[in-house]
N, C-alpha and C positions, 0 to 999 in steps of 0.2 A: 150748805151742801152736805154737811155732816148728817148722818142719819142715826137717830137714837130711838126710832119708833118701836122696834121690837122689844128692847129692854124696857121701854116705857110701859108697854102693855103688860109684859110679864110682871113687873114690880106692882103696878096698880092692881091687876087681878089678884096677885098673891096677897096683897095687903088687904084688899076688900073681902076676899074669900077666906082669910085666915080665921081660925077660931077666936082669936082675940079681937078681930075687926079693928086693927090699929088706925088711928088717925094719922094724917101726914106728920103732924107734931110729935105724936108718940114714936113713930118709926124713926123720924129724924133724932129725937132724943136718945133712943136706943143705939143709934149709930154714932152718937157723940156730937150732933149738931144742936145748936141752941134753939132753932124753931123749925117749922115745917116747910120753909122755903126750899130747902135742898130737895126734899122728896117731891115737892110740887114741880120743881124744875125737871127732875128725872121723869115724872109721869106725863109732863107736857112735851117730852122729847127735846128739851133744850140742852141737856147734858147727860153724861153717862155716870155710872157709879164708878168711883175711883177704884183702881185695881186692889189697893190695900184694903178696901171695904167689902170685897166680894164674898170672902168667907163668912163675915158677919151677917151679911144680907142673906146668904144661903141658910145659915143657922136660924136667924130670927124669923124669916118668912117660910122656913121649912121647904126650901127649894133645893133641888139637886144641882150640884155643880154643872152637870151636862145641860140642864135647862138654861142656866145662866150663859154658859158657853155658846149654846146654840143661838140664843137671842143676840148676843154681842156679835158673833161671827155674821149673822144675817145683817146686822147693822153695818158691820165693816164692808161686807160685800156691796151693799147699797151705796154706801159712801164712795167706795172705789168706782163703781159703775157711774155714779154721778159725775165724779171728776174725770173719768175717762171719756164720758160722753161729751164733755166740754172741750176736750183736747182736740184741736184741729190738725195737729201735726202727726197724728197716728193714723195710718191707713185703716180703712174700715175692716178689711179682711183680717187684720191682726188685732183688732179691737174686740176680742172674744169676751163675752160676759164672764166676769169672775164667778157668777153664779154657777156656771156649768162646772167649774173646778171644785168650788166649796160646797155646792148643792148636795153633794152626797155626804151622808154621815159616816161612810166607810173611809177611815183615815188612810188606809192603804191605797185606795183609789186616788185620793188627793195627792199623796206622796208620789205615786207613780206618775200622775199627770205633771206634777211640777218638775220631777227629775228628767222627764222625757221631752220637756219643752225645748 
């Protein structure tokens, strides 16, 4: 039910399109892991990048923090939507997609929506 597809695509694309064309093992080693299994798992959407590694990932792959935040937020929205869709005790009129709240990159809009709820 957890969704990691957006961060998976971002990391894989950034790794393959980077000027150094890192292998999964090389990138894993740069992040302090012993083999490429960690990056393989991330790129297959099986897990997320640990929060403590986000700055290193941004630096190594030359990604902006906003790119990483956007991918993670999209994954969180999809995860929440998946879990809410399974919940039968929430009436459908109250089961608004989280995407409509987080879909805007305007932080003020999101804050206003969440405080007016």
